[in-house]
C-alpha positions as CSV (number, residue, x, y, z in Angstrom):
1,M,10.9,46.3,-0.4
2,S,7.4,44.6,-0.2
3,W,6.1,43.1,3.0
4,R,6.2,39.7,1.4
5,A,9.7,39.9,0.5
6,A,10.9,41.2,3.7
7,A,8.9,38.6,5.5
8,I,10.4,35.8,3.6
9,L,13.9,37.1,4.3
10,V,13.2,37.2,7.9
11,L,12.0,33.6,7.8
12,V,15.1,32.4,5.9
13,S,17.4,34.4,8.1
14,W,16.1,33.1,11.3
15,G,16.1,29.5,9.9
16,A,19.8,29.9,9.0
17,L,21.1,31.9,11.9
18,S,19.2,29.8,14.5
19,F,21.7,27.0,14.0
20,G,19.4,25.7,11.1
21,A,16.3,26.0,13.3
22,V,17.2,22.5,14.7
23,Y,16.1,23.1,18.2
24,P,12.5,23.4,19.4
25,W,12.8,27.0,20.3
26,A,14.0,27.7,16.9
27,F,11.7,25.7,14.7
28,A,8.6,26.2,16.5
29,P,8.5,30.0,15.5
30,L,10.0,29.1,12.0
31,Y,6.9,27.1,11.3
32,A,4.4,29.4,12.8
33,G,6.0,32.3,10.8
34,C,5.9,30.2,7.6
35,A,2.0,29.3,8.0
36,V,1.3,32.9,8.8
37,V,3.0,34.5,5.9
38,G,1.7,31.7,3.6
39,V,-2.0,32.6,4.8
40,A,-1.4,36.3,4.5
41,A,-0.1,35.8,0.7
42,L,-3.1,34.0,-0.1
43,L,-5.7,36.3,1.5
44,E,-4.0,39.1,-0.3
45,R,-4.7,37.4,-3.7
46,K,-8.0,35.8,-2.8
47,R,-9.7,37.7,-5.7
48,R,-7.4,36.1,-8.0
49,R,-8.9,33.1,-9.9
50,M,-7.6,29.5,-9.0
51,T,-5.7,28.5,-12.4
52,T,-4.9,25.3,-13.5
53,A,-1.6,25.3,-12.5
54,D,-2.3,26.5,-9.1
55,L,-4.7,23.7,-8.0
56,P,-2.6,20.7,-8.7
57,L,0.0,21.9,-6.5
58,A,-2.4,22.5,-3.5
59,V,-4.3,19.2,-4.0
60,S,-0.8,17.3,-4.0
61,L,0.1,19.1,-1.0
62,L,-3.1,18.2,0.7
63,L,-2.8,14.4,-0.5
64,L,0.6,14.5,1.2
65,S,-0.8,16.0,4.5
66,I,-3.5,13.3,4.5
67,A,-1.1,10.5,4.2
68,I,1.0,11.8,7.0
69,A,-2.0,12.3,9.0
70,I,-3.0,8.8,8.6
71,Q,0.2,7.6,10.2
72,I,-0.7,9.1,13.5
73,V,-4.3,8.0,13.6
74,P,-4.5,5.8,16.8
75,L,-5.8,2.1,15.8
76,H,-6.5,-1.1,17.5
77,A,-3.6,-3.5,17.9
78,D,-5.8,-5.9,15.6
79,T,-6.1,-3.6,13.1
80,I,-2.3,-2.8,13.1
81,R,-1.5,-6.3,12.9
82,V,-3.6,-6.8,9.7
83,L,-2.2,-3.6,8.2
84,S,1.2,-3.9,9.1
85,P,2.2,-7.1,11.1
86,E,5.9,-5.7,11.3
87,T,4.7,-2.5,13.1
88,D,2.8,-4.8,15.5
89,A,5.9,-6.8,16.1
90,F,8.0,-3.7,16.8
91,L,5.5,-1.9,18.9
92,Q,5.1,-5.2,21.0
93,R,8.8,-4.5,22.0
94,Y,8.9,-0.8,22.1
95,V,5.7,0.4,23.8
96,L,4.9,-1.1,27.1
97,G,1.1,-0.2,27.1
98,Y,0.6,-1.7,23.8
99,A,2.4,-4.9,24.7
100,A,0.0,-5.2,27.5
101,G,-3.0,-4.6,25.6
102,I,-4.4,-1.6,27.3
103,E,-3.8,1.2,24.7
104,R,-4.2,2.1,21.1
105,H,-1.4,3.2,18.7
106,P,-0.7,4.9,15.4
107,L,0.9,3.1,12.5
108,S,3.9,5.5,13.5
109,I,6.2,4.1,15.8
110,E,7.0,7.4,17.1
111,P,3.9,9.4,16.6
112,A,5.1,12.7,18.3
113,A,7.9,12.8,15.7
114,T,5.5,12.1,12.9
115,T,3.2,14.9,14.2
116,R,6.2,17.2,14.0
117,A,6.7,16.4,10.7
118,L,3.1,17.0,9.8
119,L,3.1,20.4,11.3
120,A,6.2,21.3,9.1
121,T,4.3,20.2,6.1
122,Y,1.5,22.1,6.9
123,A,3.7,25.3,7.4
124,F,5.9,24.8,4.5
125,G,2.9,23.9,2.4
126,L,1.3,27.1,3.1
127,L,4.2,29.2,2.4
128,L,4.7,27.5,-0.9
129,V,1.3,27.8,-2.2
130,G,0.8,31.4,-0.9
131,S,4.2,32.7,-2.2
132,A,4.0,30.9,-5.5
133,R,0.5,33.0,-6.1
134,A,1.8,36.2,-4.6
135,L,5.2,36.9,-5.4
136,T,5.9,39.4,-8.0
137,E,9.0,39.9,-10.3
138,R,10.1,42.7,-8.1
139,D,9.6,40.5,-4.9
140,S,11.9,37.7,-6.6
141,L,14.7,40.2,-7.4
142,Q,14.6,41.5,-3.9
143,I,14.5,37.9,-2.3
144,A,17.5,36.7,-4.4
145,K,19.5,39.9,-3.4
146,G,18.7,39.6,0.0
147,V,19.7,35.8,0.2
148,G,23.0,36.8,-1.5
149,V,23.5,39.4,1.3
150,L,22.6,36.9,4.1
151,G,25.0,34.1,2.2
152,A,27.8,36.8,2.4
153,V,27.3,37.5,6.2
154,M,27.3,33.8,6.8
155,A,30.3,32.9,4.7
156,L,32.2,35.7,6.6
157,V,31.0,34.5,9.9
158,G,31.9,30.9,8.9
159,I,35.5,31.8,7.8
160,V,36.2,33.9,10.9
161,Q,34.8,31.1,13.1
162,K,36.8,28.6,11.4
163,A,40.0,30.4,11.9
164,M,39.3,31.1,15.6
165,W,37.3,28.0,16.4
166,N,37.2,27.5,20.3
167,G,34.3,25.0,20.2
168,K,31.6,27.6,20.4
169,I,29.1,28.8,17.6
170,Y,29.1,32.4,17.4
171,G,31.7,32.4,20.2
172,F,29.4,31.5,23.1
173,W,26.9,28.9,21.9
174,T,28.2,25.2,22.7
175,P,26.3,22.7,20.7
176,Y,24.2,20.0,22.3
177,E,26.2,17.4,20.2
178,A,29.7,18.0,19.1
179,G,30.5,17.9,15.7
180,D,32.2,19.6,12.7
181,S,30.6,23.0,12.9
182,F,30.9,25.9,10.4
183,G,28.9,29.3,10.3
184,P,25.9,28.9,12.7
185,F,25.5,25.1,11.7
186,V,26.3,22.6,14.0
187,N,27.3,20.3,10.9
188,R,29.5,21.6,8.2
189,N,27.5,19.4,5.4
190,H,24.3,21.3,6.4
191,F,26.1,24.7,6.0
192,A,27.3,23.4,2.6
193,G,23.4,22.4,1.8
194,W,22.2,25.7,2.7
195,M,24.9,27.3,0.4
196,L,24.2,24.9,-2.4
197,M,20.7,26.7,-2.5
198,A,21.6,30.1,-1.7
199,L,24.6,30.4,-4.0
200,P,22.8,29.6,-7.5
201,L,20.1,32.1,-6.4
202,A,22.9,34.9,-6.0
203,I,24.6,33.8,-9.3
204,G,21.1,33.9,-11.0
205,Y,20.7,37.7,-9.5
206,F,24.2,38.4,-10.8
207,C,23.3,36.9,-14.3
208,A,20.1,39.2,-14.3
209,R,22.1,42.3,-13.6
210,V,24.5,41.5,-16.4
211,E,21.8,40.7,-18.8
212,R,20.0,44.0,-17.8
213,A,23.0,46.1,-18.0
214,M,24.3,44.7,-21.3
215,G,20.9,45.2,-22.9
216,R,21.4,48.9,-22.6
217,V,25.1,49.0,-23.5
218,K,25.7,50.0,-27.1
219,P,27.5,47.4,-29.6
220,G,31.1,47.6,-29.3
221,W,34.1,46.8,-27.2
222,R,34.7,50.5,-26.2
223,N,31.2,50.8,-25.0
224,R,31.4,47.9,-22.9
225,L,34.9,49.0,-21.2
226,I,33.3,52.4,-20.6
227,W,30.2,50.5,-18.8
228,F,32.8,48.8,-16.4
229,S,33.5,52.3,-15.0
230,S,29.6,53.1,-14.1
231,P,28.2,52.8,-10.6
232,E,25.9,50.2,-12.1
233,A,29.1,48.0,-13.1
234,S,30.7,48.6,-9.6
235,Q,27.3,47.3,-7.9
236,T,27.3,44.3,-10.3
237,I,30.8,43.5,-9.8
238,L,30.2,43.4,-5.9
239,F,27.5,41.1,-6.0
240,G,29.8,38.9,-8.2
241,S,32.2,39.1,-5.4
242,V,29.5,38.2,-3.0
243,A,28.9,35.0,-5.0
244,L,32.3,34.3,-5.1
245,L,32.8,34.6,-1.2
246,M,29.6,32.2,-0.6
247,A,31.6,29.5,-3.0
248,L,34.7,29.9,-1.0
249,A,32.8,29.4,2.3
250,L,31.4,26.4,0.9
251,V,34.4,24.9,-0.2
252,L,36.2,25.7,3.1
253,T,33.8,23.5,5.1
254,M,35.7,20.5,3.4
255,S,32.4,19.0,2.9
256,R,32.8,16.3,0.2
257,S,29.0,16.5,-0.7
258,G,29.1,20.3,-0.7
259,A,32.2,20.5,-2.9
260,M,30.5,17.9,-5.4
261,G,27.3,19.8,-5.3
262,L,29.0,23.0,-6.1
263,L,30.4,21.2,-9.3
264,V,27.1,20.0,-10.1
265,A,25.5,23.7,-9.7
266,L,28.1,25.4,-11.8
267,V,27.6,22.9,-14.5
268,I,24.1,23.5,-14.7
269,A,24.6,27.1,-14.4
270,G,26.9,26.8,-17.2
271,W,24.6,25.1,-19.4
272,F,21.9,27.6,-18.7
273,V,24.3,30.3,-19.6
274,T,25.3,28.9,-23.0
275,R,21.7,27.9,-23.8
276,G,19.8,31.2,-22.6
277,Q,22.2,33.7,-23.8
278,S,21.4,35.3,-27.4
279,T,25.0,37.2,-27.8
280,G,28.2,35.7,-27.8
281,A,29.6,38.6,-25.5
282,R,27.2,38.0,-22.8
283,R,27.9,34.2,-23.1
284,A,31.5,34.7,-22.9
285,L,31.2,37.0,-19.9
286,L,29.0,35.0,-17.7
287,A,31.0,31.5,-18.6
288,T,34.0,33.2,-17.6
289,F,32.6,34.2,-14.3
290,L,31.5,30.7,-13.6
291,V,34.9,29.3,-14.6
292,F,36.8,31.9,-12.5
293,V,34.5,31.1,-9.4
294,A,35.3,27.3,-9.8
295,V,39.3,28.0,-10.4
296,F,39.5,30.7,-7.6
297,V,38.1,28.6,-4.8
298,V,40.0,25.4,-6.0
299,W,43.2,27.6,-6.0
300,W,42.4,29.1,-2.6
301,V,41.7,26.1,-0.9
302,G,44.5,24.2,-2.5
303,V,44.3,21.0,-4.9
304,D,46.2,18.8,-2.5
305,R,44.2,19.9,0.4
306,L,40.9,19.0,-1.4
307,A,42.3,15.8,-2.8
308,S,43.5,14.6,0.7
309,R,40.0,15.4,2.0
310,F,38.3,13.1,-0.5
311,N,40.7,10.3,0.5
312,E,39.9,10.7,4.1
313,P,37.7,8.1,5.6
314,G,35.6,10.7,7.5
315,D,33.2,10.1,10.5
316,V,30.6,8.3,8.2
317,G,32.5,7.3,5.1
318,L,31.2,5.4,1.9
319,D,31.3,1.9,3.8
320,G,29.2,3.1,6.7
321,R,26.8,4.8,4.4
322,L,26.4,1.7,2.4
323,G,26.1,-0.2,5.5
324,I,23.2,1.9,6.8
325,W,21.6,2.1,3.3
326,V,21.1,-1.5,3.2
327,D,19.5,-1.5,6.7
328,T,17.3,1.3,5.4
329,L,16.1,-0.8,2.3
330,R,15.7,-3.7,5.0
331,I,13.4,-1.4,7.1
332,A,11.5,-0.3,3.9
333,G,11.1,-3.9,3.1
334,R,9.6,-4.9,6.5
335,H,7.3,-1.8,6.5
336,P,6.5,-1.5,2.4
337,F,3.0,0.2,2.6
338,F,2.8,2.4,5.6
339,G,6.5,2.8,6.6
340,T,7.6,3.2,10.2
341,G,6.3,6.8,10.4
342,L,7.7,9.9,8.9
343,N,10.6,11.4,11.0
344,T,11.0,7.7,13.0
345,F,14.3,6.4,11.4
346,G,16.3,7.0,14.7
347,T,13.8,5.0,16.6
348,A,13.7,2.3,13.9
349,T,17.3,1.8,13.9
350,L,17.4,1.2,17.6
351,F,16.2,-2.3,16.5
352,Y,16.8,-2.7,13.0
353,Q,20.4,-1.4,12.8
354,T,23.1,-3.9,11.9
355,A,25.8,-2.0,10.2
356,D,28.5,-0.3,12.3
357,L,27.1,-1.0,15.8
358,A,29.9,1.3,17.4
359,R,27.5,4.1,16.5
360,H,23.6,4.6,16.3
361,Y,22.5,6.1,12.9
362,A,19.6,8.5,13.5
363,Q,19.5,9.5,9.7
364,A,20.1,7.4,6.6
365,H,22.5,9.7,4.9
366,N,20.2,9.4,2.2
367,D,17.0,11.3,2.3
368,Y,15.3,9.3,-0.7
369,L,15.8,5.9,1.1
370,Q,14.8,7.4,4.5
371,L,11.5,8.6,3.0
372,I,10.9,5.2,1.5
373,S,11.6,3.6,4.9
374,D,9.6,6.3,7.0
375,G,6.7,6.8,4.6
376,G,6.3,3.5,2.6
377,F,4.0,3.5,-0.3
378,L,1.2,5.8,1.6
379,I,3.9,8.5,1.6
380,C,5.9,8.0,-1.6
381,L,2.8,8.0,-3.8
382,P,1.7,11.5,-3.0
383,V,5.4,12.8,-2.8
384,A,5.9,11.4,-6.4
385,I,2.7,13.3,-7.4
386,F,3.9,16.4,-5.9
387,L,7.3,16.1,-7.8
388,A,5.4,15.6,-11.0
389,V,3.3,18.7,-10.5
390,L,6.5,20.7,-9.7
391,I,8.2,19.6,-12.7
392,W,5.2,20.5,-15.0
393,R,4.9,23.8,-13.5
394,I,8.4,24.7,-13.3
395,A,8.9,23.9,-17.0
396,G,5.8,25.9,-17.9
397,R,7.1,29.0,-15.9
398,L,10.5,28.9,-17.3
399,R,8.9,29.1,-20.8
400,Q,6.6,32.2,-19.5
401,S,9.0,34.2,-17.6
402,D,8.1,38.1,-17.4
403,S,11.5,39.4,-18.3
404,D,15.1,38.3,-18.8
405,A,15.7,39.2,-15.1
406,D,12.9,37.1,-13.9
407,Y,14.1,34.1,-16.3
408,W,17.5,34.1,-14.4
409,I,15.9,34.2,-11.0
410,R,14.0,31.3,-12.0
411,I,17.1,29.5,-13.3
412,G,19.1,30.4,-10.1
413,A,16.0,28.7,-8.1
414,V,15.9,25.6,-10.4
415,T,19.8,25.3,-10.1
416,G,19.7,25.4,-6.5
417,I,17.1,22.8,-6.2
418,L,19.0,20.5,-8.3
419,A,22.0,20.9,-6.3
420,I,20.5,20.2,-3.1
421,A,18.8,17.2,-4.6
422,F,22.2,16.0,-5.6
423,Q,23.5,16.4,-1.9
424,E,20.6,14.5,-0.4
425,A,21.7,11.2,-2.0
426,V,24.4,11.2,0.4
427,D,23.3,13.4,3.2
428,F,20.4,14.8,5.2
429,S,20.7,18.8,5.0
430,L,16.9,19.0,4.4
431,Q,16.0,17.7,7.9
432,M,17.3,21.0,9.0
433,P,14.1,23.1,9.3
434,G,16.1,26.2,8.3
435,N,17.3,24.5,5.0
436,A,14.1,23.3,4.2
437,A,12.4,26.8,4.7
438,L,15.1,28.1,1.9
439,L,14.3,25.1,-0.3
440,V,10.6,26.2,-0.1
441,V,11.5,29.7,-1.0
442,L,13.4,28.4,-4.0
443,L,10.4,26.2,-5.1
444,A,8.2,29.4,-4.8
445,L,10.5,31.5,-6.8
446,A,10.6,28.7,-9.6
447,T,7.1,28.1,-9.8
448,R,5.8,32.0,-9.1
449,R,3.0,32.9,-11.6
450,S,3.8,34.7,-14.5
451,R,2.5,38.2,-15.3
452,I,2.7,37.4,-19.0
453,N,-0.1,34.4,-18.8
454,T,-2.0,34.4,-15.5
455,A,-4.5,32.0,-17.1
456,D,-2.1,29.2,-18.0
């Protein structure tokens, strides 16, 4: 295994197993590790010419970093009053020194929180740019396999822990805030979010193994049946069981957004299977596997149990989400150009929240709306540019995959990205640094440079 694949797997494992790296003692080394690995990967490939595909990705991330940095530049009160009158009014009530006119203040209402977001952007940006330039096809296969193995371990931990739950994660760690924990995550929705990204990558690796094996098997059902008795078939079936175990753990979280995200992921994977297979036998084999995964997990958990879960009001039901979404849009309307500051939503709702006042909403339960509220036009514009660059680059990479195996790893990464994008419309899994780190790895795998055409 190359140092690149090993380092990325260490980062992903740390981010997941350290409770999603939500605590400072966990996310600080995660950010540092991401930055170091990203810089090392860039230095390893420093002699490779920057291509037309590499430059827009780096520039879009640089623009995003600059936009976030603007939010934490200290300004005089008169300047803030002109740029964002609502921010001035907020700070008059929230910051004593500002109200007294004796100190400057950034546009961010909570500069320390926005600074943490900026550091995370730097770290993850370096990891993305470096990995996208340096990872090879062999690295991609090793990472996909490693994430699948890690996912199986986390699935087993989650299932056993759920059966023996004593209020402590791993049997000894009491979360700072009580919640519906599952596996190493304090919130079961965040575990489901991690699995929504990891599971499609594991399925992509399974499809790559099937594609490679079927390409070597002679035509005829007899030869295919003989292959099932080979060691290669045993390893492939074993990894298919790993994917099945991950899907089961995801559904056992009873996370509604996770279950819907799994359905979306399987539909997307099925579409790619029917579109990307050249022979009916391979198409039937992979499609049957995907259907089996869906049917098995629903049968194991129980249709009635799943249906009753979707009928439960939950801690933050649809009514609660709708209320806070309206508040989020109201905050965004009051801070349209510069936002309240990235990562400051929990502070803003101390003053602006009107929905469900029995609880304080520190997240909007919709990261798209929260981004608009926190970032305003200043942040949303570079984010839109970054997303456009990603879509353009991923589309190009899918057409230039080095091999069938490389193609399926990219498809698994893209499916995971789309699945978590779906969940983020009703949740906030990517606010967990460990989940964000896995997303960056998926982006790197999807945008990795192709050996076939490095000139783009």
